[in-house]
C-alpha positions in Angstrom: 88.7 121.9 95.7 87.1 120.5 98.8 88.4 116.9 99.6 84.7 115.4 99.2 82.0 116.7 97.2 78.5 116.8 97.6 77.9 115.5 94.0 79.1 112.0 95.3 76.2 110.0 96.7 76.4 107.5 100.1 74.3 106.0 101.8 73.4 106.8 105.3 71.7 104.4 108.0 70.2 106.7 111.1 72.2 105.3 114.2 71.0 107.9 116.9 68.5 110.8 117.3 68.2 113.0 120.6 66.6 116.3 121.1 69.1 118.2 122.7 67.3 121.5 123.2 63.8 122.3 122.6 63.0 122.1 118.4 66.9 121.0 118.1 67.7 117.3 117.4 71.1 115.8 117.3 71.2 112.8 114.6 74.1 110.6 114.1 74.5 108.6 110.9 76.5 105.5 110.0 78.1 106.1 106.4 80.3 103.4 105.3 82.8 105.8 103.6 83.4 109.0 106.2 83.8 112.0 104.1 86.7 114.6 105.0 85.6 117.4 107.2 86.4 120.9 106.7 84.3 123.6 109.1 81.8 125.1 107.6 80.5 122.3 105.3 77.1 121.0 105.3 75.6 118.2 103.4 72.2 117.6 101.8 70.3 114.6 102.9 67.8 113.0 100.3 64.8 111.2 102.3 64.1 107.9 100.7 60.3 108.2 101.8 58.4 110.1 104.2 55.9 109.2 106.3 54.6 112.8 106.3 55.0 114.6 103.4 55.4 118.4 103.8 56.2 121.7 101.4 59.9 121.2 102.0 59.9 118.0 99.9 62.6 114.9 100.3 65.8 117.4 101.0 67.1 118.1 104.2 70.3 120.2 104.6 72.8 119.4 107.6 75.8 120.9 109.4 78.6 118.8 109.9 80.4 118.2 113.4 82.8 115.5 114.4 82.7 113.6 117.5 
């Protein structure tokens, strides 16, 4: 069993956004309760509101890395 489950919602605040390569963004979020990290993990971000809605809806999938 994973030490942290994606079934546990947490609030994240966007701290940094930087284009590191064409079409690739580095985004850094501030979370109150930092989850444990296991290589290969990902998380799902639900956007509270979208200025420009698209066909993907309000969910986005991200890979995790440590800093």
